[in-house]
All heavy atoms as a GROMACS GRO file, in nm:
protein
  615
    1ASP      N    1   9.200  13.012  11.012
    1ASP     CA    2   9.064  12.976  11.047
    1ASP      C    3   9.054  12.833  11.100
    1ASP      O    4   8.960  12.799  11.168
    1ASP     CB    5   8.971  12.991  10.926
    1ASP     CG    6   8.941  13.137  10.898
    1ASP    OD1    7   8.934  13.216  10.992
    1ASP    OD2    8   8.925  13.170  10.780
    2ASP      N    9   9.149  12.750  11.066
    2ASP     CA   10   9.145  12.611  11.108
    2ASP      C   11   9.246  12.588  11.220
    2ASP      O   12   9.350  12.527  11.199
    2ASP     CB   13   9.174  12.520  10.988
    2ASP     CG   14   9.146  12.375  11.018
    2ASP    OD1   15   9.070  12.347  11.112
    2ASP    OD2   16   9.202  12.289  10.947
    3LEU      N   17   9.215  12.638  11.338
    3LEU     CA   18   9.305  12.627  11.451
    3LEU      C   19   9.257  12.520  11.547
    3LEU      O   20   9.137  12.498  11.562
    3LEU     CB   21   9.314  12.761  11.525
    3LEU     CG   22   9.376  12.875  11.446
    3LEU    CD1   23   9.363  13.005  11.524
    3LEU    CD2   24   9.521  12.848  11.416
    4PRO      N   25   9.350  12.452  11.616
    4PRO     CA   26   9.309  12.353  11.714
    4PRO      C   27   9.225  12.417  11.824
    4PRO      O   28   9.248  12.531  11.863
    4PRO     CB   29   9.442  12.303  11.772
    4PRO     CG   30   9.548  12.348  11.679
    4PRO     CD   31   9.493  12.466  11.604
    5GLY      N   32   9.127  12.342  11.873
    5GLY     CA   33   9.046  12.392  11.983
    5GLY      C   34   8.929  12.477  11.943
    5GLY      O   35   8.851  12.520  12.026
    6SER      N   36   8.916  12.506  11.814
    6SER     CA   37   8.806  12.588  11.770
    6SER      C   38   8.677  12.520  11.811
    6SER      O   39   8.668  12.398  11.802
    6SER     CB   40   8.812  12.606  11.618
    6SER     OG   41   8.714  12.695  11.575
    7PRO      N   42   8.579  12.582  11.862
    7PRO     CA   43   8.549  12.724  11.876
    7PRO      C   44   8.595  12.785  12.009
    7PRO      O   45   8.558  12.896  12.041
    7PRO     CB   46   8.397  12.728  11.867
    7PRO     CG   47   8.355  12.601  11.933
    7PRO     CD   48   8.463  12.500  11.897
    8ARG      N   49   8.679  12.715  12.083
    8ARG     CA   50   8.726  12.766  12.213
    8ARG      C   51   8.855  12.846  12.202
    8ARG      O   52   8.904  12.898  12.301
    8ARG     CB   53   8.748  12.650  12.310
    8ARG     CG   54   8.622  12.571  12.340
    8ARG     CD   55   8.653  12.445  12.415
    8ARG     NE   56   8.734  12.360  12.326
    8ARG     CZ   57   8.833  12.282  12.368
    8ARG    NH1   58   8.863  12.274  12.493
    8ARG    NH2   59   8.901  12.210  12.282
    9THR      N   60   8.912  12.856  12.084
    9THR     CA   61   9.042  12.921  12.065
    9THR      C   62   9.040  13.065  12.114
    9THR      O   63   8.953  13.144  12.075
    9THR     CB   64   9.084  12.918  11.917
    9THR    OG1   65   9.086  12.782  11.874
    9THR    CG2   66   9.220  12.981  11.897
   10GLN      N   67   9.137  13.100  12.198
   10GLN     CA   68   9.150  13.236  12.247
   10GLN      C   69   9.285  13.291  12.201
   10GLN      O   70   9.383  13.218  12.193
   10GLN     CB   71   9.140  13.242  12.399
   10GLN     CG   72   9.002  13.203  12.448
   10GLN     CD   73   8.980  13.243  12.592
   10GLN    OE1   74   9.072  13.255  12.670
   10GLN    NE2   75   8.854  13.267  12.625
   11VAL      N   76   9.287  13.421  12.170
   11VAL     CA   77   9.409  13.487  12.123
   11VAL      C   78   9.429  13.619  12.196
   11VAL      O   79   9.334  13.677  12.249
   11VAL     CB   80   9.407  13.511  11.971
   11VAL    CG1   81   9.402  13.381  11.893
   11VAL    CG2   82   9.292  13.601  11.932
   12GLY      N   83   9.551  13.665  12.196
   12GLY     CA   84   9.587  13.795  12.251
   12GLY      C   85   9.712  13.843  12.179
   12GLY      O   86   9.787  13.762  12.124
   13PHE      N   87   9.732  13.972  12.177
   13PHE     CA   88   9.847  14.030  12.107
   13PHE      C   89   9.915  14.134  12.194
   13PHE      O   90   9.850  14.205  12.271
   13PHE     CB   91   9.802  14.099  11.976
   13PHE     CG   92   9.742  14.004  11.877
   13PHE    CD1   93   9.606  13.982  11.874
   13PHE    CD2   94   9.822  13.937  11.787
   13PHE    CE1   95   9.549  13.894  11.784
   13PHE    CE2   96   9.767  13.849  11.695
   13PHE     CZ   97   9.630  13.828  11.693
   14LEU      N   98  10.047  14.144  12.180
   14LEU     CA   99  10.122  14.254  12.238
   14LEU      C  100  10.233  14.290  12.143
   14LEU      O  101  10.278  14.208  12.064
   14LEU     CB  102  10.174  14.221  12.379
   14LEU     CG  103  10.280  14.114  12.395
   14LEU    CD1  104  10.419  14.173  12.386
   14LEU    CD2  105  10.262  14.050  12.530
   15THR      N  106  10.274  14.415  12.148
   15THR     CA  107  10.386  14.465  12.068
   15THR      C  108  10.478  14.541  12.163
   15THR      O  109  10.439  14.573  12.276
   15THR     CB  110  10.338  14.558  11.955
   15THR    OG1  111  10.257  14.664  12.009
   15THR    CG2  112  10.256  14.482  11.851
   16TYR      N  113  10.599  14.568  12.118
   16TYR     CA  114  10.690  14.643  12.203
   16TYR      C  115  10.786  14.726  12.122
   16TYR      O  116  10.817  14.697  12.007
   16TYR     CB  117  10.767  14.548  12.297
   16TYR     CG  118  10.860  14.453  12.224
   16TYR    CD1  119  10.994  14.486  12.204
   16TYR    CD2  120  10.814  14.332  12.176
   16TYR    CE1  121  11.079  14.400  12.138
   16TYR    CE2  122  10.899  14.246  12.110
   16TYR     CZ  123  11.031  14.280  12.091
   16TYR     OH  124  11.115  14.194  12.025
   17ASP      N  125  10.830  14.834  12.180
   17ASP     CA  126  10.939  14.921  12.132
   17ASP      C  127  10.997  14.985  12.258
   17ASP      O  128  11.052  14.914  12.340
   17ASP     CB  129  10.893  15.020  12.024
   17ASP     CG  130  10.770  15.100  12.062
   17ASP    OD1  131  10.730  15.097  12.179
   17ASP    OD2  132  10.714  15.165  11.974
   18GLU      N  133  10.978  15.116  12.278
   18GLU     CA  134  11.022  15.179  12.404
   18GLU      C  135  10.929  15.143  12.519
   18GLU      O  136  10.958  15.167  12.635
   18GLU     CB  137  11.026  15.332  12.392
   18GLU     CG  138  11.118  15.386  12.286
   18GLU     CD  139  11.044  15.417  12.158
   18GLU    OE1  140  10.919  15.418  12.156
   18GLU    OE2  141  11.110  15.440  12.056
   19SER      N  142  10.815  15.088  12.487
   19SER     CA  143  10.714  15.047  12.584
   19SER      C  144  10.652  14.916  12.535
   19SER      O  145  10.683  14.869  12.426
   19SER     CB  146  10.607  15.156  12.599
   19SER     OG  147  10.544  15.178  12.474
   20VAL      N  148  10.565  14.860  12.616
   20VAL     CA  149  10.491  14.740  12.577
   20VAL      C  150  10.347  14.781  12.553
   20VAL      O  151  10.288  14.853  12.633
   20VAL     CB  152  10.499  14.631  12.686
   20VAL    CG1  153  10.415  14.510  12.648
   20VAL    CG2  154  10.644  14.589  12.708
   21GLN      N  155  10.291  14.738  12.441
   21GLN     CA  156  10.153  14.770  12.406
   21GLN      C  157  10.072  14.641  12.408
   21GLN      O  158  10.106  14.544  12.342
   21GLN     CB  159  10.143  14.833  12.268
   21GLN     CG  160  10.220  14.962  12.249
   21GLN     CD  161  10.364  14.939  12.210
   21GLN    OE1  162  10.397  14.847  12.137
   21GLN    NE2  163  10.454  15.025  12.259
   22TYR      N  164   9.966  14.642  12.488
   22TYR     CA  165   9.870  14.532  12.492
   22TYR      C  166   9.746  14.580  12.417
   22TYR      O  167   9.720  14.699  12.408
   22TYR     CB  168   9.832  14.500  12.637
   22TYR     CG  169   9.946  14.453  12.723
   22TYR    CD1  170  10.024  14.544  12.794
   22TYR    CD2  171   9.975  14.318  12.735
   22TYR    CE1  172  10.128  14.500  12.874
   22TYR    CE2  173  10.079  14.274  12.815
   22TYR     CZ  174  10.155  14.366  12.884
   22TYR     OH  175  10.258  14.324  12.963
   23TYR      N  176   9.666  14.486  12.367
   23TYR     CA  177   9.549  14.524  12.287
   23TYR      C  178   9.423  14.457  12.340
   23TYR      O  179   9.418  14.336  12.357
   23TYR     CB  180   9.571  14.486  12.140
   23TYR     CG  181   9.691  14.558  12.084
   23TYR    CD1  182   9.817  14.504  12.092
   23TYR    CD2  183   9.677  14.685  12.029
   23TYR    CE1  184   9.928  14.572  12.044
   23TYR    CE2  185   9.788  14.754  11.981
   23TYR     CZ  186   9.912  14.697  11.990
   23TYR     OH  187  10.022  14.766  11.943
   24SER      N  188   9.322  14.539  12.364
   24SER     CA  189   9.190  14.490  12.398
   24SER      C  190   9.116  14.467  12.267
   24SER      O  191   9.102  14.559  12.186
   24SER     CB  192   9.115  14.591  12.484
   24SER     OG  193   8.984  14.545  12.508
   25LEU      N  194   9.074  14.344  12.246
   25LEU     CA  195   9.009  14.306  12.120
   25LEU      C  196   8.870  14.246  12.147
   25LEU      O  197   8.825  14.157  12.075
   25LEU     CB  198   9.096  14.204  12.046
   25LEU     CG  199   9.238  14.250  12.016
   25LEU    CD1  200   9.324  14.134  11.971
   25LEU    CD2  201   9.238  14.359  11.911
   26LYS      N  202   8.802  14.297  12.248
   26LYS     CA  203   8.671  14.244  12.285
   26LYS      C  204   8.573  14.254  12.169
   26LYS      O  205   8.575  14.351  12.093
   26LYS     CB  206   8.613  14.322  12.403
   26LYS     CG  207   8.687  14.305  12.532
   26LYS     CD  208   8.615  14.372  12.646
   26LYS     CE  209   8.606  14.521  12.626
   26LYS     NZ  210   8.554  14.593  12.741
   27SER      N  211   8.487  14.155  12.159
   27SER     CA  212   8.383  14.162  12.056
   27SER      C  213   8.294  14.281  12.088
   27SER      O  214   8.275  14.317  12.204
   27SER     CB  215   8.300  14.033  12.055
   27SER     OG  216   8.233  14.016  12.177
   28GLY      N  217   8.245  14.345  11.986
   28GLY     CA  218   8.161  14.463  12.005
   28GLY      C  219   8.237  14.593  11.992
   28GLY      O  220   8.177  14.698  11.977
   29LEU      N  221   8.371  14.589  12.001
   29LEU     CA  222   8.449  14.712  11.981
   29LEU      C  223   8.450  14.747  11.833
   29LEU      O  224   8.451  14.658  11.747
   29LEU     CB  225   8.594  14.693  12.028
   29LEU     CG  226   8.619  14.681  12.178
   29LEU    CD1  227   8.767  14.652  12.204
   29LEU    CD2  228   8.578  14.808  12.250
   30THR      N  229   8.452  14.875  11.802
   30THR     CA  230   8.459  14.916  11.663
   30THR      C  231   8.603  14.915  11.613
   30THR      O  232   8.628  14.909  11.493
   30THR     CB  233   8.399  15.056  11.642
   30THR    OG1  234   8.467  15.148  11.728
   30THR    CG2  235   8.251  15.056  11.673
   31GLN      N  236   8.698  14.922  11.707
   31GLN     CA  237   8.840  14.911  11.672
   31GLN      C  238   8.917  14.864  11.796
   31GLN      O  239   8.869  14.878  11.908
   31GLN     CB  240   8.895  15.044  11.623
   31GLN     CG  241   8.892  15.155  11.724
   31GLN     CD  242   8.941  15.285  11.665
   31GLN    OE1  243   8.934  15.306  11.545
   31GLN    NE2  244   8.990  15.373  11.747
   32PRO      N  245   9.035  14.806  11.776
   32PRO     CA  246   9.114  14.760  11.890
   32PRO      C  247   9.153  14.877  11.980
   32PRO      O  248   9.170  14.989  11.933
   32PRO     CB  249   9.240  14.699  11.827
   32PRO     CG  250   9.206  14.679  11.684
   32PRO     CD  251   9.101  14.778  11.649
   33GLN      N  252   9.168  14.850  12.108
   33GLN     CA  253   9.214  14.952  12.202
   33GLN      C  254   9.353  14.916  12.251
   33GLN      O  255   9.376  14.806  12.299
   33GLN     CB  256   9.118  14.962  12.321
   33GLN     CG  257   8.982  15.010  12.283
   33GLN     CD  258   8.887  15.012  12.402
   33GLN    OE1  259   8.910  14.949  12.504
   33GLN    NE2  260   8.779  15.086  12.387
   34MET      N  261   9.447  15.012  12.234
   34MET     CA  262   9.585  14.990  12.276
   34MET      C  263   9.603  15.037  12.420
   34MET      O  264   9.561  15.146  12.456
   34MET     CB  265   9.681  15.070  12.186
   34MET     CG  266   9.827  15.050  12.222
   34MET     SD  267   9.941  15.163  12.136
   34MET     CE  268   9.914  15.120  11.967
   35LEU      N  269   9.665  14.952  12.502
   35LEU     CA  270   9.696  14.984  12.639
   35LEU      C  271   9.849  14.985  12.651
   35LEU      O  272   9.913  14.883  12.625
   35LEU     CB  273   9.636  14.881  12.734
   35LEU     CG  274   9.486  14.859  12.716
   35LEU    CD1  275   9.444  14.724  12.772
   35LEU    CD2  276   9.410  14.971  12.784
   36VAL      N  277   9.907  15.098  12.687
   36VAL     CA  278  10.053  15.114  12.686
   36VAL      C  279  10.108  15.108  12.828
   36VAL      O  280  10.058  15.174  12.918
   36VAL     CB  281  10.093  15.249  12.622
   36VAL    CG1  282  10.244  15.268  12.624
   36VAL    CG2  283  10.040  15.257  12.480
   37VAL      N  284  10.212  15.027  12.846
   37VAL     CA  285  10.284  15.019  12.972
   37VAL      C  286  10.427  15.067  12.945
   37VAL      O  287  10.504  15.001  12.876
   37VAL     CB  288  10.285  14.876  13.029
   37VAL    CG1  289  10.370  14.869  13.155
   37VAL    CG2  290  10.143  14.830  13.057
   38ALA      N  291  10.459  15.186  12.997
   38ALA     CA  292  10.589  15.246  12.969
   38ALA      C  293  10.696  15.202  13.068
   38ALA      O  294  10.815  15.209  13.039
   38ALA     CB  295  10.576  15.398  12.969
   39ASP      N  296  10.657  15.157  13.186
   39ASP     CA  297  10.753  15.116  13.288
   39ASP      C  298  10.797  14.973  13.261
   39ASP      O  299  10.729  14.877  13.295
   39ASP     CB  300  10.690  15.128  13.427
   39ASP     CG  301  10.789  15.099  13.539
   39ASP    OD1  302  10.904  15.058  13.509
   39ASP    OD2  303  10.752  15.117  13.656
   40LEU      N  304  10.914  14.958  13.200
   40LEU     CA  305  10.964  14.825  13.165
   40LEU      C  306  11.037  14.759  13.282
   40LEU      O  307  11.064  14.639  13.278
   40LEU     CB  308  11.056  14.833  13.044
   40LEU     CG  309  10.990  14.889  12.917
   40LEU    CD1  310  11.090  14.894  12.803
   40LEU    CD2  311  10.868  14.808  12.879
   41VAL      N  312  11.067  14.834  13.386
   41VAL     CA  313  11.132  14.778  13.504
   41VAL      C  314  11.031  14.702  13.588
   41VAL      O  315  11.057  14.591  13.636
   41VAL     CB  316  11.201  14.888  13.587
   41VAL    CG1  317  11.258  14.832  13.716
   41VAL    CG2  318  11.310  14.956  13.504
   42GLU      N  319  10.914  14.761  13.608
   42GLU     CA  320  10.808  14.697  13.686
   42GLU      C  321  10.689  14.672  13.594
   42GLU      O  322  10.582  14.729  13.611
   42GLU     CB  323  10.770  14.784  13.805
   42GLU     CG  324  10.888  14.812  13.893
   42GLU     CD  325  10.854  14.813  14.039
   42GLU    OE1  326  10.743  14.769  14.076
   42GLU    OE2  327  10.939  14.856  14.116
   43LEU      N  328  10.709  14.585  13.498
   43LEU     CA  329  10.609  14.556  13.396
   43LEU      C  330  10.487  14.490  13.459
   43LEU      O  331  10.497  14.407  13.548
   43LEU     CB  332  10.671  14.462  13.293
   43LEU     CG  333  10.598  14.445  13.162
   43LEU    CD1  334  10.583  14.577  13.089
   43LEU    CD2  335  10.671  14.345  13.075
   44PHE      N  336  10.370  14.529  13.413
   44PHE     CA  337  10.245  14.469  13.460
   44PHE      C  338  10.150  14.454  13.343
   44PHE      O  339  10.170  14.512  13.237
   44PHE     CB  340  10.182  14.554  13.571
   44PHE     CG  341  10.136  14.690  13.524
   44PHE    CD1  342  10.005  14.709  13.485
   44PHE    CD2  343  10.225  14.796  13.519
   44PHE    CE1  344   9.962  14.834  13.441
   44PHE    CE2  345  10.183  14.921  13.474
   44PHE     CZ  346  10.051  14.940  13.435
   45VAL      N  347  10.047  14.375  13.364
   45VAL     CA  348   9.946  14.351  13.260
   45VAL      C  349   9.822  14.433  13.296
   45VAL      O  350   9.757  14.406  13.396
   45VAL     CB  351   9.911  14.202  13.250
   45VAL    CG1  352   9.802  14.179  13.148
   45VAL    CG2  353  10.033  14.120  13.216
   46PRO      N  354   9.788  14.533  13.214
   46PRO     CA  355   9.668  14.613  13.242
   46PRO      C  356   9.543  14.537  13.200
   46PRO      O  357   9.543  14.463  13.103
   46PRO     CB  358   9.688  14.736  13.155
   46PRO     CG  359   9.769  14.686  13.039
   46PRO     CD  360   9.858  14.578  13.095
   47ALA      N  361   9.436  14.555  13.273
   47ALA     CA  362   9.304  14.497  13.238
   47ALA      C  363   9.316  14.352  13.189
   47ALA      O  364   9.281  14.322  13.076
   47ALA     CB  365   9.238  14.583  13.131
   48PRO      N  366   9.366  14.261  13.272
   48PRO     CA  367   9.393  14.125  13.225
   48PRO      C  368   9.271  14.050  13.172
   48PRO      O  369   9.287  13.958  13.092
   48PRO     CB  370   9.450  14.055  13.349
   48PRO     CG  371   9.406  14.137  13.464
   48PRO     CD  372   9.392  14.278  13.413
   49ASP      N  373   9.151  14.090  13.210
   49ASP     CA  374   9.032  14.020  13.162
   49ASP      C  375   8.999  14.050  13.016
   49ASP      O  376   8.924  13.976  12.954
   49ASP     CB  377   8.910  14.057  13.248
   49ASP     CG  378   8.926  14.007  13.390
   49ASP    OD1  379   9.002  13.912  13.412
   49ASP    OD2  380   8.863  14.065  13.479
   50ASP      N  381   9.053  14.157  12.962
   50ASP     CA  382   9.019  14.199  12.826
   50ASP      C  383   9.124  14.163  12.721
   50ASP      O  384   9.106  14.192  12.604
   50ASP     CB  385   8.998  14.350  12.821
   50ASP     CG  386   8.883  14.396  12.907
   50ASP    OD1  387   8.797  14.313  12.940
   50ASP    OD2  388   8.880  14.515  12.942
   51LEU      N  389   9.234  14.102  12.760
   51LEU     CA  390   9.345  14.085  12.667
   51LEU      C  391   9.346  13.951  12.594
   51LEU      O  392   9.409  13.938  12.491
   51LEU     CB  393   9.478  14.105  12.740
   51LEU     CG  394   9.492  14.242  12.806
   51LEU    CD1  395   9.626  14.253  12.876
   51LEU    CD2  396   9.476  14.354  12.704
   52LEU      N  397   9.278  13.854  12.646
   52LEU     CA  398   9.267  13.724  12.582
   52LEU      C  399   9.120  13.706  12.543
   52LEU      O  400   9.032  13.709  12.629
   52LEU     CB  401   9.310  13.614  12.680
   52LEU     CG  402   9.347  13.479  12.622
   52LEU    CD1  403   9.462  13.492  12.523
   52LEU    CD2  404   9.385  13.385  12.734
   53VAL      N  405   9.094  13.693  12.413
   53VAL     CA  406   8.956  13.691  12.364
   53VAL      C  407   8.930  13.568  12.279
   53VAL      O  408   9.022  13.509  12.221
   53VAL     CB  409   8.923  13.819  12.282
   53VAL    CG1  410   8.932  13.943  12.369
   53VAL    CG2  411   9.014  13.832  12.161
   54ASN      N  412   8.804  13.531  12.269
   54ASN     CA  413   8.763  13.420  12.185
   54ASN      C  414   8.777  13.462  12.039
   54ASN      O  415   8.726  13.566  11.999
   54ASN     CB  416   8.618  13.383  12.216
   54ASN     CG  417   8.571  13.266  12.132
   54ASN    OD1  418   8.536  13.284  12.016
   54ASN    ND2  419   8.572  13.148  12.190
   55LEU      N  420   8.848  13.381  11.961
   55LEU     CA  421   8.875  13.414  11.821
   55LEU      C  422   8.748  13.432  11.740
   55LEU      O  423   8.735  13.528  11.665
   55LEU     CB  424   8.963  13.306  11.758
   55LEU     CG  425   8.996  13.321  11.610
   55LEU    CD1  426   9.072  13.451  11.586
   55LEU    CD2  427   9.077  13.203  11.561
   56GLN      N  428   8.651  13.343  11.756
   56GLN     CA  429   8.529  13.354  11.676
   56GLN      C  430   8.447  13.476  11.715
   56GLN      O  431   8.396  13.547  11.627
   56GLN     CB  432   8.445  13.228  11.691
   56GLN     CG  433   8.504  13.109  11.620
   56GLN     CD  434   8.416  12.986  11.629
   56GLN    OE1  435   8.324  12.979  11.711
   56GLN    NE2  436   8.444  12.888  11.545
   57GLU      N  437   8.435  13.502  11.845
   57GLU     CA  438   8.352  13.614  11.890
   57GLU      C  439   8.413  13.750  11.853
   57GLU      O  440   8.340  13.846  11.832
   57GLU     CB  441   8.333  13.607  12.041
   57GLU     CG  442   8.250  13.490  12.086
   57GLU     CD  443   8.246  13.475  12.237
   57GLU    OE1  444   8.299  13.563  12.309
   57GLU    OE2  445   8.192  13.374  12.284
   58SER      N  446   8.544  13.759  11.849
   58SER     CA  447   8.612  13.888  11.825
   58SER      C  448   8.676  13.894  11.687
   58SER      O  449   8.764  13.976  11.662
   58SER     CB  450   8.718  13.911  11.933
   58SER     OG  451   8.659  13.920  12.059
   59ARG      N  452   8.634  13.809  11.596
   59ARG     CA  453   8.700  13.796  11.466
   59ARG      C  454   8.711  13.928  11.390
   59ARG      O  455   8.815  13.959  11.332
   59ARG     CB  456   8.628  13.692  11.381
   59ARG     CG  457   8.700  13.657  11.253
   59ARG     CD  458   8.841  13.611  11.287
   59ARG     NE  459   8.924  13.593  11.173
   59ARG     CZ  460   8.965  13.475  11.132
   59ARG    NH1  461   8.930  13.365  11.194
   59ARG    NH2  462   9.043  13.467  11.027
   60GLU      N  463   8.607  14.008  11.388
   60GLU     CA  464   8.611  14.133  11.310
   60GLU      C  465   8.717  14.229  11.362
   60GLU      O  466   8.794  14.285  11.284
   60GLU     CB  467   8.474  14.201  11.311
   60GLU     CG  468   8.372  14.131  11.224
   60GLU     CD  469   8.239  14.206  11.222
   60GLU    OE1  470   8.240  14.330  11.222
   60GLU    OE2  471   8.135  14.138  11.222
   61VAL      N  472   8.722  14.250  11.493
   61VAL     CA  473   8.818  14.344  11.550
   61VAL      C  474   8.961  14.286  11.540
   61VAL      O  475   9.057  14.361  11.520
   61VAL     CB  476   8.780  14.387  11.693
   61VAL    CG1  477   8.800  14.277  11.793
   61VAL    CG2  478   8.853  14.512  11.734
   62ILE      N  479   8.977  14.154  11.548
   62ILE     CA  480   9.109  14.092  11.530
   62ILE      C  481   9.157  14.112  11.388
   62ILE      O  482   9.273  14.148  11.365
   62ILE     CB  483   9.104  13.942  11.567
   62ILE    CG1  484   9.084  13.927  11.718
   62ILE    CG2  485   9.230  13.871  11.522
   62ILE    CD1  486   9.053  13.786  11.763
   63ASP      N  487   9.071  14.089  11.291
   63ASP     CA  488   9.108  14.110  11.151
   63ASP      C  489   9.149  14.255  11.126
   63ASP      O  490   9.248  14.282  11.056
   63ASP     CB  491   8.994  14.071  11.057
   63ASP     CG  492   8.978  13.920  11.045
   63ASP    OD1  493   9.069  13.845  11.085
   63ASP    OD2  494   8.871  13.877  10.994
   64MET      N  495   9.076  14.350  11.185
   64MET     CA  496   9.109  14.491  11.170
   64MET      C  497   9.247  14.520  11.229
   64MET      O  498   9.328  14.589  11.169
   64MET     CB  499   9.003  14.578  11.239
   64MET     CG  500   9.027  14.727  11.226
   64MET     SD  501   8.909  14.827  11.320
   64MET     CE  502   8.754  14.760  11.268
   65PHE      N  503   9.274  14.465  11.348
   65PHE     CA  504   9.404  14.483  11.412
   65PHE      C  505   9.516  14.429  11.324
   65PHE      O  506   9.617  14.496  11.301
   65PHE     CB  507   9.405  14.412  11.548
   65PHE     CG  508   9.541  14.405  11.610
   65PHE    CD1  509   9.600  14.517  11.666
   65PHE    CD2  510   9.611  14.285  11.612
   65PHE    CE1  511   9.726  14.510  11.722
   65PHE    CE2  512   9.737  14.277  11.668
   65PHE     CZ  513   9.795  14.390  11.723
   66LEU      N  514   9.500  14.307  11.272
   66LEU     CA  515   9.604  14.246  11.190
   66LEU      C  516   9.627  14.320  11.059
   66LEU      O  517   9.740  14.328  11.009
   66LEU     CB  518   9.572  14.099  11.164
   66LEU     CG  519   9.578  14.010  11.288
   66LEU    CD1  520   9.528  13.869  11.256
   66LEU    CD2  521   9.717  14.006  11.347
   67GLU      N  522   9.522  14.378  11.002
   67GLU     CA  523   9.537  14.458  10.880
   67GLU      C  524   9.616  14.585  10.906
   67GLU      O  525   9.695  14.629  10.822
   67GLU     CB  526   9.400  14.493  10.822
   67GLU     CG  527   9.328  14.377  10.759
   67GLU     CD  528   9.186  14.411  10.718
   67GLU    OE1  529   9.150  14.530  10.712
   67GLU    OE2  530   9.109  14.316  10.694
   68ASN      N  531   9.596  14.647  11.022
   68ASN     CA  532   9.662  14.774  11.055
   68ASN      C  533   9.800  14.758  11.117
   68ASN      O  534   9.879  14.852  11.117
   68ASN     CB  535   9.574  14.856  11.150
   68ASN     CG  536   9.449  14.904  11.083
   68ASN    OD1  537   9.449  14.940  10.966
   68ASN    ND2  538   9.339  14.902  11.155
   69LEU      N  539   9.830  14.641  11.170
   69LEU     CA  540   9.956  14.619  11.241
   69LEU      C  541  10.082  14.657  11.162
   69LEU      O  542  10.171  14.722  11.216
   69LEU     CB  543   9.965  14.474  11.290
   69LEU     CG  544  10.085  14.439  11.377
   69LEU    CD1  545  10.088  14.525  11.503
   69LEU    CD2  546  10.083  14.292  11.413
   70PRO      N  547  10.094  14.622  11.034
   70PRO     CA  548  10.218  14.656  10.962
   70PRO      C  549  10.248  14.806  10.955
   70PRO      O  550  10.364  14.845  10.943
   70PRO     CB  551  10.193  14.600  10.821
   70PRO     CG  552  10.093  14.491  10.841
   70PRO     CD  553  10.004  14.540  10.953
   71THR      N  554  10.148  14.890  10.966
   71THR     CA  555  10.171  15.034  10.955
   71THR      C  556  10.164  15.107  11.088
   71THR      O  557  10.193  15.227  11.094
   71THR     CB  558  10.068  15.098  10.859
   71THR    OG1  559   9.937  15.073  10.909
   71THR    CG2  560  10.083  15.041  10.718
   72MET      N  561  10.132  15.037  11.195
   72MET     CA  562  10.112  15.104  11.324
   72MET      C  563  10.237  15.171  11.379
   72MET      O  564  10.229  15.274  11.444
   72MET     CB  565  10.057  15.005  11.428
   72MET     CG  566   9.914  14.968  11.404
   72MET     SD  567   9.852  14.840  11.514
   72MET     CE  568   9.856  14.923  11.671
   73PHE      N  569  10.352  15.115  11.353
   73PHE     CA  570  10.475  15.167  11.412
   73PHE      C  571  10.576  15.209  11.305
   73PHE      O  572  10.697  15.209  11.330
   73PHE     CB  573  10.536  15.063  11.507
   73PHE     CG  574  10.445  15.030  11.621
   73PHE    CD1  575  10.366  14.916  11.617
   73PHE    CD2  576  10.437  15.113  11.730
   73PHE    CE1  577  10.281  14.886  11.721
   73PHE    CE2  578  10.352  15.084  11.835
   73PHE     CZ  579  10.274  14.969  11.831
   74GLU      N  580  10.528  15.250  11.190
   74GLU     CA  581  10.616  15.292  11.081
   74GLU      C  582  10.708  15.406  11.122
   74GLU      O  583  10.824  15.410  11.084
   74GLU     CB  584  10.534  15.337  10.960
   74GLU     CG  585  10.476  15.225  10.882
   74GLU     CD  586  10.398  15.274  10.761
   74GLU    OE1  587  10.345  15.388  10.764
   74GLU    OE2  588  10.390  15.199  10.664
   75GLY      N  589  10.658  15.500  11.200
   75GLY     CA  590  10.737  15.617  11.239
   75GLY      C  591  10.818  15.596  11.365
   75GLY      O  592  10.884  15.688  11.413
   76SER      N  593  10.817  15.476  11.421
   76SER     CA  594  10.888  15.448  11.545
   76SER      C  595  11.038  15.461  11.524
   76SER      O  596  11.092  15.415  11.424
   76SER     CB  597  10.854  15.308  11.597
   76SER     OG  598  10.927  15.281  11.713
   77THR      N  599  11.103  15.522  11.620
   77THR     CA  600  11.249  15.539  11.610
   77THR      C  601  11.322  15.448  11.708
   77THR      O  602  11.441  15.466  11.734
   77THR     CB  603  11.290  15.684  11.639
   77THR    OG1  604  11.240  15.721  11.769
   77THR    CG2  605  11.231  15.778  11.535
   78ALA      N  606  11.253  15.351  11.764
   78ALA     CA  607  11.316  15.257  11.859
   78ALA      C  608  11.421  15.176  11.788
   78ALA      O  609  11.402  15.130  11.676
   78ALA     CB  610  11.211  15.166  11.920
   79ALA      N  611  11.535  15.158  11.854
   79ALA     CA  612  11.644  15.082  11.794
   79ALA      C  613  11.642  14.940  11.841
   79ALA      O  614  11.598  14.905  11.943
   79ALA     CB  615  11.777  15.146  11.830
   0.00000   0.00000   0.00000
């Protein structure tokens, strides 16, 4: 909660396994939206305007994402 630049602090998240997953965390969403890019050779950023969000404005959906993150890829078989 005590980050430099607050209240201007912006955050974004991505995860990876066989693909790269970006997350839309816009304020007003009831849950995070995962955007999957499977082409790792020609990687691109989908919906770039939605991936970096203001921490204070999107705090609820960010907290939800961070709570669920440890279990999101439990069944993944990526080596």
